[in-house]
C-alpha positions as CSV (number, residue, x, y, z in Angstrom):
1,M,263.8,185.9,36.9
2,P,262.6,184.5,40.3
3,Q,258.9,185.1,41.1
4,A,258.1,187.2,44.1
5,R,256.4,185.4,47.0
6,S,252.7,186.0,47.4
7,S,251.6,188.1,50.3
8,A,248.8,185.6,50.8
9,V,251.1,182.9,52.2
10,A,249.9,182.0,55.7
11,R,252.2,182.9,58.5
12,P,252.7,180.3,61.3
13,D,250.6,182.5,63.7
14,D,247.7,182.3,61.3
15,L,247.6,178.4,61.1
16,P,245.2,176.5,63.3
17,V,246.5,174.6,66.2
18,V,244.7,171.3,67.1
19,E,244.4,171.0,70.8
20,K,241.9,168.2,70.8
21,V,241.5,165.8,67.9
22,D,237.9,165.6,66.6
23,T,237.2,161.9,65.9
24,G,233.4,162.3,65.9
25,F,232.9,161.1,62.4
26,L,235.2,158.1,62.6
27,D,233.7,157.2,66.0
28,S,230.3,157.0,64.3
29,L,231.5,154.3,61.9
30,L,231.0,150.6,62.6
31,G,233.9,149.5,60.5
32,Y,236.3,152.0,62.2
33,N,235.3,150.9,65.7
34,A,235.4,147.2,64.7
35,R,238.9,147.6,63.2
36,R,240.2,149.5,66.2
37,A,238.9,146.8,68.6
38,A,240.4,144.1,66.3
39,L,243.8,145.8,66.1
40,A,243.9,146.1,69.9
41,V,243.3,142.4,70.3
42,I,245.4,141.2,67.3
43,E,248.5,143.1,68.6
44,L,248.4,141.1,71.8
45,F,247.4,137.9,69.9
46,L,250.5,138.2,67.7
47,Q,252.8,138.7,70.7
48,R,251.3,135.7,72.5
49,M,251.2,133.4,69.5
50,A,254.8,134.1,68.4
51,V,256.0,131.3,70.7
52,Y,253.8,128.9,68.7
53,Q,254.8,130.5,65.3
54,L,251.1,131.0,64.6
55,R,249.6,134.0,62.8
56,P,245.9,134.6,63.3
57,V,245.0,132.8,60.0
58,D,247.3,129.9,60.9
59,F,245.6,129.6,64.3
60,S,242.1,129.7,62.8
61,V,242.9,127.1,60.1
62,L,244.7,124.8,62.5
63,S,242.0,125.1,65.2
64,L,239.4,124.1,62.6
65,I,241.5,121.1,61.5
66,V,242.0,120.0,65.1
67,H,238.3,120.3,65.9
68,N,237.2,118.9,62.6
69,P,239.6,116.1,61.5
70,G,239.1,115.4,57.8
71,I,237.8,118.9,56.9
72,T,238.4,119.8,53.3
73,S,240.2,122.8,51.9
74,R,236.9,123.9,50.4
75,Q,235.2,123.8,53.8
76,L,238.0,125.8,55.3
77,C,237.8,128.5,52.6
78,T,234.1,128.8,53.0
79,T,234.1,128.9,56.8
80,L,237.0,131.4,57.1
81,G,236.4,133.4,53.9
82,I,239.8,132.6,52.5
83,L,240.6,132.4,48.8
84,P,241.7,129.0,47.7
85,P,245.1,130.1,46.3
86,N,245.9,131.7,49.7
87,L,244.9,128.5,51.6
88,V,247.2,126.3,49.4
89,S,250.4,127.8,50.7
90,L,249.1,128.0,54.2
91,V,248.2,124.3,54.2
92,G,251.6,123.5,52.6
93,T,253.4,125.3,55.4
94,L,251.4,123.5,58.1
95,E,252.2,120.2,56.4
96,K,256.0,121.1,56.3
97,R,255.8,121.8,60.0
98,Q,254.3,118.3,60.4
99,L,251.2,119.7,62.0
100,I,248.7,118.3,59.4
101,E,248.4,115.3,57.1
102,R,246.4,115.0,53.9
103,K,244.3,111.8,53.6
104,P,241.8,110.7,51.0
105,H,238.3,111.8,51.7
106,P,236.1,108.8,52.5
107,R,233.2,109.8,50.2
108,D,234.6,112.1,47.6
109,G,237.4,110.7,45.6
110,R,238.4,114.1,44.3
111,A,238.7,115.7,47.8
112,T,241.4,115.4,50.4
113,G,240.7,115.6,54.1
114,L,243.1,117.5,56.4
115,H,244.0,115.8,59.6
116,P,245.9,117.1,62.6
117,T,249.0,115.3,63.8
118,A,249.7,114.6,67.4
119,A,252.1,117.6,67.4
120,A,249.3,119.8,66.1
121,Q,246.9,118.6,68.8
122,K,249.4,119.3,71.5
123,L,250.4,122.7,70.0
124,M,246.7,123.8,69.7
125,R,245.9,122.8,73.3
126,Q,248.5,125.2,74.4
127,A,247.8,127.9,71.8
128,E,244.0,127.7,72.4
129,R,244.6,128.0,76.2
130,T,246.8,131.1,75.5
131,A,244.1,132.5,73.2
132,A,241.4,131.9,75.9
133,E,243.4,133.7,78.5
134,L,243.9,136.7,76.2
135,E,240.2,136.7,75.4
136,Q,239.4,136.7,79.1
137,E,241.7,139.6,79.7
138,V,240.0,141.6,76.9
139,A,236.5,140.4,78.0
140,D,237.1,141.5,81.6
141,R,236.5,145.1,80.4
142,L,232.9,144.1,79.7
143,T,230.2,142.6,81.8
144,P,229.1,139.1,80.9
145,G,225.9,140.5,79.3
146,E,227.9,143.0,77.3
147,Q,230.2,140.2,76.1
148,K,227.3,138.1,75.0
149,T,225.6,141.1,73.2
150,L,228.9,142.2,71.5
151,L,229.5,138.7,70.1
152,R,225.9,138.4,68.9
153,L,226.1,141.8,67.2
154,L,229.5,141.2,65.6
155,R,228.2,137.9,64.2
156,K,225.1,139.6,62.9
157,V,227.4,142.0,60.9
158,Y,229.5,139.4,59.2
159,Q,227.2,136.4,58.9
160,R,224.9,136.2,55.9
161,P,221.2,135.5,56.7
């Protein structure tokens, strides 16, 4: 036998209507605001880096290799906060694209240095120019003093003392 509907069921006229979304609590959270800012920039970054076939992590790793020829995988992991297993496939992909070469480390026989190829250097000159232009577009929303303060404060959040 079917159950009778309760008379306590809310009618559509009794339900609240949200006219203006209250984001007060979320707006008070550092992580929420940092993530929203990052998402806004990353969306544009992904669009602009597609021509170079670089994701943010690829860009970061390749930039460090170009600016630090001979850097080790351990140094990359430490600097970028990447887990070693995740870096292995990324380095392999960059090597298959002929953007990096592995060479013996001059002082540590167990380590391998990662070196950029000429193709990587050319690619990163273009990609870094594109990234700098994007950063300038985003930074134009802030005064030079605000930019400097924001960078200082962001670093203070994620760097260990």
